[in-house]
N, C-alpha and C positions, 0 to 999 in steps of 0.2 A: 372246455374239455381239457384235461392235460393228461397226456398218454405217456406212461412211463415216469422215471426219476422219482420213484416212491423214496428211495434212500435220501435223496436231497431234500425232498419235502418233509420226510419225517424229521430229519436233523433241524430244519429251521423251525418246525412247529415246536420241538422240543426245547430248542434255545429260547424261543418266546415264552413257553409255559414256566421255565425255569429262570426267567428274566436275565440269561446270559447273552444278551444281544450284542454283537460286533458292532463299532461305529462304522465299519466299512467292509463290503464284501466284494470278491471277484468271482463272477459267474463266468467261468471259461469251457470253451469245448467247441466242437464244429457249429456252423450256423444252422438255423432253421430246427433247433430241437426242442424250443418252447422256454428257453432260458428267461426272456423278457416276460411272457406269461407268468411264469413261476415267481419272478420278481414283483410282479404287480399284485400276485395272490399273497405274498409275504407281507407286503406293506398293507394291504386289506386286512390281513391277520392281525399285524400290530395295532392297527387304528380300529378294529370293528368295535361297535359298542356293545358286543355281545361277548366281549372277553375272549380272544383268541378262537373264535369260531366264524370265520367271514361269511356273513349270511346274505351278502348281495343285496340286501333290502334296506339296511341303515343308511342314513346320510352319507357317513363317511364312506362305506364301501361303494355307493353308487358313484360319489363325485371322482374316487379314483379310477374306477371302471370306465367312466366316461371321459376321464383326463382333464377334469375341470376342478379337481381339487386344488385350493390354494396353497396347500401343505406338500404338494408332490411336484417336483420339476423333472421333466423328461427331456433329456438332450440327445438330439441326433445329429449327425453330421451335416455342416453347412456346406454342401457341395461334396468335395472329397476329404474335408478335414473337420475337425471341432476346434474352434478358434478360442483364443483367449478371452474375447469379450464375451462368448458363451459362459465360461468359467466364472468370470467375474460377475455376471448376472447372477448366476447361481448361488455365488458366496452372499451376494446381496439379498437374495430370497430366504436363505438359510438364516441370515442374521435377524430376520423378523420373527416375531413370537407367532407360535401356532394359532391358526384361525380357528379351528375346530378338532383336528387330530391330536393324538397323543404323542405322535412322533412326526418331526419334519422329515422329509424323505426326498431322494433324487436318485433317478435312473440315468446312466450314461451309456447309451446303447453305441456299440461299435466304439467302444473306448480306445481301441489301437489306433483311431483315427485322430485322436488329439495330437496337434503339433507340440513341438517341443515348448514352446511359450506357454500353451494351454496346460501341459502335463507339469510344468514347473510351478504354475499358479495353482493347479488343483493340489500339488503337494502340501500347500500351506494349509489348505482346508482339513487334510488328513492329520497333519501336525498338530493342528490347534482344533480339535473336536468341540463343537458346542452344543451343550444341552442334550435333548433327546433327538438326536438326528441320525438317520440311517442312510447310508450311500451304497449304491450297488452299481458296480462297473460289469458291463457285459462285453465279453470280446470273444473273438475267434482266435486271436494271436496276441496272447499275454506277452510273447516275448518281446513285442513293440513298445511295451510299457517301461517306464523307468525302473531299475531295481529299488529305487526307494519308495516307489508307489507300492510295489509287489511285496515289500516287506512290511508294509502297513495295512494290509487288507486280508481279511480271512478268505482263503480260496476254496471255492466249490467247484468241482470238475463234473461236467456234463459229458457223457459219451453217447455215440450213436446206439440205437434200440436194436435188438435182433430182428432180422427181417420177418421172422416167423410172427413175432409179436405184433408187428404193424399188420401183417397179412390177417392174423386172427381177429384183431380188432376190426377191419374192414369187412371181413365175412360176417362178423357180427351184426355190423350195421347193413349188411345186404348190398354192399358197394359191388358194382359190376367191376370186372378186370381186377379184383383185389390182389392177385399174385402178381400182376403185371405191375401194378401201382406200388405195391410194396417193395419190388424189386427196384424199380426206378428210383423210389425214395431213399435208399442206401442207408435205411435206419434213422431218417429224418421225419418225425412226425408231421411237422407243418408241411413239409413237401407232399406227404401222402395225403393229408386233409385237403390241401389246395387242389391237387389233382383229381381227388374223388368229388369234390364240391364244384368243379369246373371243367367238365369233359374235354371241352375244347383245348385246355392247356395238355391235355394228354395226347390229343391229336397233334397239337404242336410239337411235342416231344418226339412223336414217332416220325414226324417229317424232318426234324433236324437230325435223327439219328441216320434216316436213309440217306440224307446229303452226306453225312460223314461216311458212309459205307461207299457212296459213289467217290469220294474224294481219295479215300486210301486205295481204291481200284484205278485211279486216273493217274495220268502223267503229270510232270511238274508244271507244264503250261497250264493245264486244266485247273491245278491247285492255286497257282498264282493268279489266275483269272478269278478264281472264286474269291480269293483273299482281297482282291481290289474290289468286288461287288460288296463283299462284307464291311470293308472300311467305309463305305458310302453311307453305312447306317450304324454309326458307332452306338447309338442307344440300345441297339440290340445284342451287341457283343457279350456283355456279362451274361446274359441269359443263354447264349449259344455256347460260350466256353464252358459254363457251368454243366450244361447238358453233355458236351464233349467229356469233360472230366468224369462224369458219372460213367459213362461208356467205357472209357479206359480204365477206370478204377475197377468197374465189374469185370472187365477182362482180365486185369491183373489178379483179382481175388480168384477167378475161375482157374486160371493159370497155376495159382498156388493151391487149387484143390480145396478152398474154403467151401465148407457146405452152404448150399442156398444159392451158389452163384454159378452161372453157365454162359458161355459166349462162344459163338461159331464164327464171328465175323473177324476175329483177330487171332485164328488158330496159328497164323504164321509169324506171330509176333513174339519175341523171347520176352522173358521177365525183365531183363535188364532194358530192353528197348521200351517197354510199357512205362518202367519208372522213369525212363528219360523223358518221354512225352509227357507224363503228368508233371515233371518238374518245370518243363518249358511251359506247359499250360499255367501253373501257378505262377511262372515268373510273369507271363504275359498279363495276365490278369491283375498282378500288383502293379506293373508298370503302366497300365491303362487306367488304373483306379488312382494311382499317386504321381504321375509324371505326365509330362507332355509329349511323350514317345509317339511318333508317326504309328498310327493303327496298322495301315498298310504293311509296313517294314516289320512291325511286331507279329503280324500274322504270317507274313511270308518265312520267318524264323520258323514257326511251327509247321508250316507248309512242308519245309525241307525235313523236318523230324518224322513226319508222317510217311 
């Protein structure tokens, strides 16, 4: 099920029907919008044995959906990075003849994680396209890619969906707490679908939001102790920081009187203060993901901002 992004889907379908398929695409925009799902559907569309009507039942569609197609390569970060050996393996796969598909295809998820060596290596693939090959880069941070890569791909932008659209969809599916889930999702369909399918995740979200409420009302000693405790479970930090980011973003949008957003927990926070906190949150997320920064010290920076 793909929720939203009809314009992007129609553009891709029309490109296939008119045989105006680009060698490489860049799907860019916030995370958890369904970009990877649409990339897979597009590749199924190109290779479906029923001519641009992805049936889901032919051999090609089934293999792509199960990620067992020899003609499709999906690259994910190896740890914090996508490394040059992954790109070299991709180049080797693309050099082989198609097994059953009309197009050899590759999806590079979180393309911004390609290190410098990997990006330079990948550039050669873009400069020397071979046969019927389609490359799809998926990223939240296109600015992290080399300008030479950006100049050689067709860019398709994905944006957050209206909260009301997600809420209406959930209500049609008779999902409990549809309004609350839609608000927490911030317009990200995958977040909404995950929360509706796994109620325990919604409970955890509420728990972490309550913890944040206690933090903002606590003194600096209490906050630093909390930072120490958080740093002892670094695997949980990305999720917690994402939840906090949503809380402060909702508060900022409410402060700016954007329709559909409300917040009572941050009424004493100015717009400038909320923006600074969001910048600090993003900076800490990047540091934790891409450097060896001490988690406790990074979190203490945030505790001072709160």
